[in-house]
C-alpha positions in Angstrom: 13.1 -2.8 0.9 12.9 -5.9 2.9 9.5 -7.4 2.1 9.6 -9.8 5.1 10.4 -7.1 7.6 6.9 -6.0 8.6 6.0 -9.7 9.3 9.1 -10.2 11.4 8.4 -7.1 13.4 4.7 -8.0 13.9 5.7 -11.5 15.0 8.1 -10.1 17.7 5.7 -7.4 18.9 2.8 -9.8 19.1 4.9 -11.6 21.7 5.5 -8.5 23.7 9.0 -7.9 22.4 9.9 -4.2 22.0 11.5 -3.5 18.6 13.8 -0.6 17.9 14.5 0.3 14.2 17.0 2.7 12.8 15.9 4.0 9.4 16.4 6.9 7.0 12.6 7.2 6.7 12.5 7.0 3.0 10.7 3.6 2.7 7.3 3.8 4.4 5.9 0.5 5.6 4.3 1.9 8.8 0.8 0.8 7.8 1.9 -2.8 7.9 3.1 -2.6 11.5 0.5 -3.8 14.0 1.7 -2.6 17.4 3.1 0.9 17.2 3.4 1.2 21.0 6.0 -1.6 20.9 8.2 0.0 18.3 10.8 2.7 18.5 11.7 4.4 15.2 15.0 6.2 15.0 15.3 8.3 11.9 18.7 9.5 10.7 18.8 13.3 9.9 22.2 14.6 8.9 21.4 18.3 9.4 19.2 20.9 7.9 17.5 20.2 4.5 20.3 21.4 2.2 23.1 19.4 4.0 20.9 16.3 4.5 19.9 16.2 0.8 23.5 16.7 -0.3 24.5 13.6 1.7 21.5 11.4 1.0 20.0 12.7 -2.2 17.6 15.5 -3.2 14.2 15.2 -1.6 15.3 12.7 1.1 15.0 15.3 3.9 11.3 15.9 3.1 10.7 12.2 2.9 12.3 11.6 6.3 10.3 14.5 7.9 7.0 13.2 6.3 7.8 9.7 7.7 8.4 11.1 11.2 5.2 13.0 11.2 3.2 10.0 10.0 4.9 7.8 12.6 3.9 10.2 15.3 0.3 10.4 14.1 0.2 6.6 14.2 1.5 6.8 17.8 5.0 5.2 17.2 7.8 6.2 19.6 10.2 8.3 17.5 13.7 9.7 17.8 16.0 11.6 15.5 19.6 10.5 15.3 22.3 12.8 14.0 26.1 12.5 14.0 27.8 15.8 14.5 30.8 16.2 12.2 33.2 18.9 11.3 31.1 19.4 8.1 27.8 20.0 9.8 28.5 21.3 13.3 28.2 24.9 12.3 24.7 24.4 10.9 23.3 23.0 14.1 21.6 25.5 16.2 22.6 25.4 19.9 
């Protein structure tokens, strides 16, 4: 974790600068961010739970989904980022 990161983001957003962050969603510092409407959170999801956890560690899919739900409750802009590969393309519902 980057302990200075919330302060940096708050400094920028307090000046009206929109901040976009890419995260795996496993470290939750959302409560420390003061201007959710000026932040865009992009959470990496590799695929469905089994595939994601195989890549990122057991339990990380649930952590990421919990993070996304909390971010939406706190009114952050959220996106999910996935890279389609030959290993996961069959598991993605079209």
